[in-house]
C-alpha beads as a LAMMPS data file, in Angstrom:
LAMMPS data file: protein, C-alpha beads

157 atoms
156 bonds

1 atom types
1 bond types

-500.0 500.0 xlo xhi
-500.0 500.0 ylo yhi
-500.0 500.0 zlo zhi

Masses

1 110.0

Atoms # bond

1 1 1 48.910 90.848 24.981
2 1 1 48.520 94.689 24.559
3 1 1 50.717 97.803 25.347
4 1 1 49.369 101.016 26.686
5 1 1 51.119 104.450 26.938
6 1 1 50.115 107.323 29.122
7 1 1 51.347 110.909 29.752
8 1 1 50.458 113.560 32.220
9 1 1 51.719 117.060 32.918
10 1 1 50.893 119.412 35.970
11 1 1 52.130 122.820 36.831
12 1 1 53.672 123.669 40.149
13 1 1 51.717 125.827 42.449
14 1 1 51.236 126.692 46.133
15 1 1 51.903 123.953 48.603
16 1 1 54.728 122.003 50.223
17 1 1 54.134 118.448 49.069
18 1 1 53.760 116.409 45.941
19 1 1 52.110 113.026 45.517
20 1 1 53.935 110.690 43.218
21 1 1 53.019 107.089 42.735
22 1 1 50.806 107.399 45.815
23 1 1 53.683 108.619 47.953
24 1 1 53.691 111.955 49.677
25 1 1 56.931 113.733 49.024
26 1 1 57.921 117.067 50.726
27 1 1 58.766 119.708 48.235
28 1 1 59.121 123.425 47.897
29 1 1 56.002 123.561 45.743
30 1 1 52.641 121.857 45.258
31 1 1 50.689 120.936 42.224
32 1 1 47.913 122.695 40.483
33 1 1 45.364 120.033 39.818
34 1 1 41.679 119.119 40.210
35 1 1 42.585 115.798 42.076
36 1 1 45.785 115.177 43.970
37 1 1 47.825 115.751 40.854
38 1 1 49.760 112.588 40.975
39 1 1 51.341 112.773 37.490
40 1 1 52.794 109.219 37.755
41 1 1 49.453 107.608 38.592
42 1 1 47.539 109.682 35.961
43 1 1 49.952 108.610 33.276
44 1 1 49.608 104.995 34.545
45 1 1 45.813 105.226 34.478
46 1 1 45.918 106.538 30.957
47 1 1 48.295 103.727 29.892
48 1 1 46.029 101.099 31.446
49 1 1 42.893 102.481 29.818
50 1 1 44.698 102.780 26.511
51 1 1 46.024 99.248 26.616
52 1 1 42.437 97.917 26.946
53 1 1 41.021 100.496 24.474
54 1 1 38.880 102.013 27.176
55 1 1 39.497 105.739 26.458
56 1 1 41.432 108.050 28.784
57 1 1 41.496 109.378 32.294
58 1 1 39.475 112.494 31.415
59 1 1 36.736 110.473 29.957
60 1 1 36.225 108.407 33.123
61 1 1 37.209 111.056 35.789
62 1 1 36.634 114.479 34.230
63 1 1 37.986 117.478 36.044
64 1 1 34.471 119.051 35.503
65 1 1 33.078 116.583 38.024
66 1 1 33.207 117.820 41.669
67 1 1 33.422 114.215 42.923
68 1 1 37.072 114.156 41.869
69 1 1 38.093 117.459 43.400
70 1 1 41.140 116.609 45.612
71 1 1 40.684 112.926 44.998
72 1 1 43.426 110.440 45.843
73 1 1 44.620 109.135 42.443
74 1 1 44.834 105.713 43.791
75 1 1 41.063 105.677 43.402
76 1 1 41.588 106.103 39.617
77 1 1 43.971 103.253 39.523
78 1 1 41.628 100.951 41.388
79 1 1 38.845 101.918 39.023
80 1 1 40.943 101.292 35.890
81 1 1 41.993 97.894 37.225
82 1 1 38.438 96.960 37.799
83 1 1 37.518 98.101 34.296
84 1 1 40.314 95.829 32.956
85 1 1 39.418 92.903 35.138
86 1 1 35.898 92.933 33.846
87 1 1 37.359 92.412 30.485
88 1 1 39.736 89.672 31.700
89 1 1 42.867 91.742 31.505
90 1 1 45.688 91.728 34.012
91 1 1 48.835 93.896 34.379
92 1 1 52.080 92.138 33.325
93 1 1 54.477 94.981 33.973
94 1 1 54.810 98.780 34.182
95 1 1 57.485 101.320 33.264
96 1 1 57.100 104.782 34.747
97 1 1 59.120 107.878 33.976
98 1 1 59.025 111.166 35.866
99 1 1 60.327 114.188 33.771
100 1 1 61.219 117.115 36.087
101 1 1 64.148 119.150 37.219
102 1 1 63.012 118.680 40.833
103 1 1 62.318 116.811 43.002
104 1 1 65.103 114.202 42.736
105 1 1 63.374 110.863 42.567
106 1 1 66.307 108.638 43.938
107 1 1 65.307 108.947 47.674
108 1 1 61.784 108.062 46.956
109 1 1 62.068 105.483 44.055
110 1 1 61.819 102.219 46.081
111 1 1 58.888 103.573 48.069
112 1 1 57.054 104.573 44.851
113 1 1 57.791 101.070 43.274
114 1 1 56.346 99.386 46.369
115 1 1 53.277 101.628 46.406
116 1 1 52.619 101.082 42.688
117 1 1 53.159 97.249 42.839
118 1 1 50.784 97.069 45.746
119 1 1 48.086 98.978 43.873
120 1 1 48.472 96.766 40.828
121 1 1 48.845 93.611 42.616
122 1 1 52.085 92.692 40.823
123 1 1 55.445 91.723 42.126
124 1 1 57.886 94.471 42.754
125 1 1 60.103 93.172 39.988
126 1 1 57.277 94.110 37.512
127 1 1 57.366 97.802 38.319
128 1 1 60.135 100.103 37.173
129 1 1 60.231 103.841 38.135
130 1 1 62.888 106.227 36.704
131 1 1 63.421 109.919 36.287
132 1 1 64.951 112.352 33.874
133 1 1 65.314 116.020 33.366
134 1 1 64.964 118.207 30.302
135 1 1 68.431 119.766 30.923
136 1 1 66.798 123.055 32.016
137 1 1 64.997 123.387 28.642
138 1 1 61.264 124.267 28.348
139 1 1 58.733 124.741 31.009
140 1 1 59.912 121.509 32.801
141 1 1 63.475 122.758 32.674
142 1 1 62.420 126.154 34.134
143 1 1 60.881 124.188 37.042
144 1 1 57.396 125.256 36.224
145 1 1 55.986 121.819 36.569
146 1 1 56.519 118.160 36.107
147 1 1 55.421 115.400 33.715
148 1 1 55.224 111.656 33.659
149 1 1 55.036 108.932 31.140
150 1 1 53.866 105.346 31.627
151 1 1 54.017 102.150 29.530
152 1 1 52.095 99.117 30.550
153 1 1 51.743 95.544 29.309
154 1 1 48.500 93.741 29.888
155 1 1 47.575 90.087 29.153
156 1 1 44.404 88.164 29.054
157 1 1 43.690 86.168 32.314

Bonds

1 1 1 2
2 1 2 3
3 1 3 4
4 1 4 5
5 1 5 6
6 1 6 7
7 1 7 8
8 1 8 9
9 1 9 10
10 1 10 11
11 1 11 12
12 1 12 13
13 1 13 14
14 1 14 15
15 1 15 16
16 1 16 17
17 1 17 18
18 1 18 19
19 1 19 20
20 1 20 21
21 1 21 22
22 1 22 23
23 1 23 24
24 1 24 25
25 1 25 26
26 1 26 27
27 1 27 28
28 1 28 29
29 1 29 30
30 1 30 31
31 1 31 32
32 1 32 33
33 1 33 34
34 1 34 35
35 1 35 36
36 1 36 37
37 1 37 38
38 1 38 39
39 1 39 40
40 1 40 41
41 1 41 42
42 1 42 43
43 1 43 44
44 1 44 45
45 1 45 46
46 1 46 47
47 1 47 48
48 1 48 49
49 1 49 50
50 1 50 51
51 1 51 52
52 1 52 53
53 1 53 54
54 1 54 55
55 1 55 56
56 1 56 57
57 1 57 58
58 1 58 59
59 1 59 60
60 1 60 61
61 1 61 62
62 1 62 63
63 1 63 64
64 1 64 65
65 1 65 66
66 1 66 67
67 1 67 68
68 1 68 69
69 1 69 70
70 1 70 71
71 1 71 72
72 1 72 73
73 1 73 74
74 1 74 75
75 1 75 76
76 1 76 77
77 1 77 78
78 1 78 79
79 1 79 80
80 1 80 81
81 1 81 82
82 1 82 83
83 1 83 84
84 1 84 85
85 1 85 86
86 1 86 87
87 1 87 88
88 1 88 89
89 1 89 90
90 1 90 91
91 1 91 92
92 1 92 93
93 1 93 94
94 1 94 95
95 1 95 96
96 1 96 97
97 1 97 98
98 1 98 99
99 1 99 100
100 1 100 101
101 1 101 102
102 1 102 103
103 1 103 104
104 1 104 105
105 1 105 106
106 1 106 107
107 1 107 108
108 1 108 109
109 1 109 110
110 1 110 111
111 1 111 112
112 1 112 113
113 1 113 114
114 1 114 115
115 1 115 116
116 1 116 117
117 1 117 118
118 1 118 119
119 1 119 120
120 1 120 121
121 1 121 122
122 1 122 123
123 1 123 124
124 1 124 125
125 1 125 126
126 1 126 127
127 1 127 128
128 1 128 129
129 1 129 130
130 1 130 131
131 1 131 132
132 1 132 133
133 1 133 134
134 1 134 135
135 1 135 136
136 1 136 137
137 1 137 138
138 1 138 139
139 1 139 140
140 1 140 141
141 1 141 142
142 1 142 143
143 1 143 144
144 1 144 145
145 1 145 146
146 1 146 147
147 1 147 148
148 1 148 149
149 1 149 150
150 1 150 151
151 1 151 152
152 1 152 153
153 1 153 154
154 1 154 155
155 1 155 156
156 1 156 157
């Protein structure tokens, strides 16, 4: 068994929707990113790759590569899972944390859990999604962006 940890941060920018955990969420701002800016999935991919000692998301999907411009981050999750499967690793469970003043995650939590569980091919009970704020401290507290952290446990098949 191995544990992986990932973190991702994106600034808010123009737009009226965010993508979190593969779910489109209406919001007063969009995200500045090369891909769709899904911080939850980017943190998850880093955690998956880290657990298997396979580097990080920027190594496999660099923002300098035009192939990934506007890409759906679910593609990154699928690719990371394929890398793990080739090495006989499978996901046991996932814990995701969104750090942001807004949006509030509660209305979307279950939809995100279902989305992530489906991507990973694990039971819903093995995916946890939670959120916290920074109590208005720092760039996240000033509502300039959002961050996410992910912890995963993988095991040999």
